N, C-alpha and C positions, 0 to 999 in steps of 0.2 A: 481381403483380396478381391471381393466383389467390386469394391470401389476402384481398385486398380483396373479391373476389366472395363468398368464404365468409362474411366479416364482414357483408356486405350481406344475404346470404341469411338469416343468423341474425337480423339486425335486423328483417327482414320476416316472420319466422316460417316460412321455407321450409327452414331448415337447423338441425339441432339441436345440432351440435357447438359448444361454446363456443370463441370466438376472442378471445384477449387482445390488448390494444393492442400489446404488444411483438412480436406475430407478423405485424403488418400491414406490407406492403412499403412502401418509400419511394416518393414521387411520381416518376413518370417525367418526363424532360425533354421539351421541345418536339420534339427530334429523334427521340425514341423512339416506337414504335408503342404506343398506349394499349390494351394487351391487356385484353380484358374490359370495356372502357368501355361498349360498346354494350349488353351484357347488364345492366350496372348501371343505366344510364339507363332501360332498359325496365322494370326492377324499380321504380324510383322513379316512373315514369309510371303504372304499373299499380296502385299502392297505392289501397285503397278510400277513403282520405281525400281523394283527388283527384276523387271522383265529380262534384262540382259544377264542377271546373276543366276536366274533360276535353273538354267541348264546344268549347273554344277551341284545342285542340291542332291541329286541321286548319288553323287560320289562323296559329298562332304557331310551329309546327314546333320544339318545344323540343329534341328529340334532335338534329336537324340543326343547329340554331342553336348549341347548346353544343359540338357537335363542331367547328363552324367556328371558334368562339372558343377551341378547344383547352383546354377546362375538363376537369380530370381529378381523380379521387378523391385526397384527401390535400392538396389545394391550399388556400390561403387566398384566398377570393374575396369581394370587396366587391360587394354588390347595391345600386346607387345609386338612392335613392328607391323602395323596395320596395313602396310602396302597400299593397294588400290581401294581399300575400304569395304571389301566384301562382307566382312563380319560387322563393320561399323553400321552398315545399312540395315542390319538385323538388330544389333544390340541397342542402338539409341532408342528406337521406338519401343523395343521390348522392356528395357529398364524403366521407361516411363518418366514422368515429370519429377518424381522424387529420387530418381537414380542419377548417377554420374558416370560418364564414359570418359576414360583417359587414354588417349593414344600415347604410346611411349616407344621411342627409338633409343638404341644404344648411343653412348657417346662415341663418335667416330674417330677421335684422335686427330692426328695431324696429316694423315694421308689424304691428299686432295680428292682422289676418286671416292674414297669411303665417305669423306665429308659431304661430297655432292649427293651421294646416294642416301645417306642416313641423317645428315645434319639439318638443322633449321626446322625441325618438325613443328615447333611451337609457332613459327611464323607461317609455315606452308599449310598445315593440315586443317586448321579451323576454316580457312577460306574454301578449301576443297570440300569439306563437309557441308558448308553452307550452300554450295551448289546443288547438293542432293535434297535440300529442303526437308531435312529430317525433323520430325516432331518427337519430343520425348525428353531424354536425359540431357543434362548439361554436358557439353563437349569441351574437353581441355586437351592440350597436347604438350609434350615435353620431350627433350632428350634427357638421358639418365644422369648427365652431369649438371643439369640445371633444374632439378626437382626442388620445389619449395619445401622447406623443413616441415611445414604444417601438414604435409601429406603423409608423413611417416606414421605407420600404424593405423591408417584409416581405410585401407582397401580391403574389400571382401574377397575379391577374386582377381587373379592375374591369369590371362590366357595367352599362351605362346603357340600360335598355330603355324606349324611347318616352318619354324625359324630357328630351332635349336642348332641345326647343321650350320647355318650362317654364323651364328654367334660363336660356335665351337671352332670353326675353321679360321676365324680371325683372332682366336685366343682370348675372347672376351667373356666366355661363359661363367667362370667363377665370379668375376667382378659383377656381371649383370644379375646373376642369381642372388648375390649378396644384397644388391640394391632392391631386387624384387622382394626378398625376405623382409627387408626393413620397411617396405611399403605396406605389407600385409598386417592386418589385425591379428591379435592372438587367435590361433586356430584358423586363420585365413587359408584359402585353398589356391593352389597353382595347378592349372589345367594345361596339359601339353598334348598337342597332336603333332606327329612327326613321321616323315617317310621312313619305312621300316626295312632295313636290310635283313638278309637271312642271318640266322644266329651264327653261322660259320663263315660269314663273309670275311675276306682278308682285311687286315688292318688298313691297308692302303686305300681300300674302297670306302671306308667309313670314317674318313678324316673330315668329312663335311663337304668336300669339294664335289662330290657326286650327288649330294642332296640326301643320301640315305645314311641312317645310323642304326646300329644294333640296339634293340630294346634294352637288353641288359646293361649296355654302356650308358644309355640315357638315364636309367634308374640310378646307377651307381654315381654318375656325375651330379645328379640333382640331390641325392641323399647326402653326398659329401658336403653340400653347402647348406645343411640345416633343415632338410625336409624329410618327411616320412611318406612312403608310398601308401596311399589310401586304397587304390584299386586300379585295375586296368580293364578297358573295354575293347571289344572287337567290332564296335559299331562302324569303324572306318577301315576295316580289313578288306583287302582285295586279293584273294588267293590266285587270281589270274596273273598278277604281277610277279615276274621272276626276280625283280629287284637286282638285276645284274647288268644293266644296260651300259655299254662302254662310255657313252656321253652323259650318263647319270639320269636322274629322274626327269630331266627336261626333255628326254626322248618321248615321254608319254604325254597324253593330253593333260592340261590344255595347251602346252607349249608346242609339242611335236617338233622339236628343234631339228631333228635329222630327217624329217619328212618321210619316215618309214611308215607308210599307210597301214601296214599289218599291225602296228602297235596301237592304232586307234581303237581297235576292238577291245583292248584290255581295259580301257577307261583310264581313270587316274590311279595313282600309286597305292600300294598297300601301306597302311598307316597304323601306327600304334596310337592309342588314346589313353593317357595316363593322368591320374589325379593324385596330387601330393598335398600334404598338410604341413604348414609351418611348424617346425619342431620347437618344443620348449614352451608351449602355451597351454 
């Protein structure tokens, strides 16, 4: 891990000794202490390219979240529905030159609007990522209907950050979880962060269209597709969020869709943070 740190320091311009790929240590296992990971994630978070991203760190807790998901340098990590690349700009440098970052979008089907929103990731995302001048992990991108067969069973972690509601409302969740399970190595982990509805929220409010889901429902849906819950963290909890906004989670920051300034003080949504292990390994 010391050599991972040296490699990261070199890529950030803080260390001048060249570090070749063959000197980088192998990825640690889940059972081992991730020596130096805290320093590496802090380096990734401090990079000047994240100047516009940093305001959200107080709500998204990236260092603590990635630690809970046991993400380590050198791993192969799938970032499901990466959107504007907020986590991309952390993960690529953090995973390092021995790591692999894979952006993955769902297969959008024949709906033209969904195809425009989610389709063509393999063609669009690498160019976008190149504009960020990221140093570190190899970057790849796919839609779930065009994954190469050789990726099956090779992924250490899949991260689904505030996207379960989208996949659920379009009816894709069972299919996409099955694809994710096939990508993971035996014992691979799935990390989910999702906007959290109250436990007694009405069914009509938690169909995905408002952005919120009940934690018990997410756990049941994921476990039904071949995963076991490893643990739940409150690192992204926000007790100030009443989670009952008529226009959904988008009334809160950062969107503030309804321009209700009194909601700005709440910050971002209350969120569940869940870790699952691929079953049967």
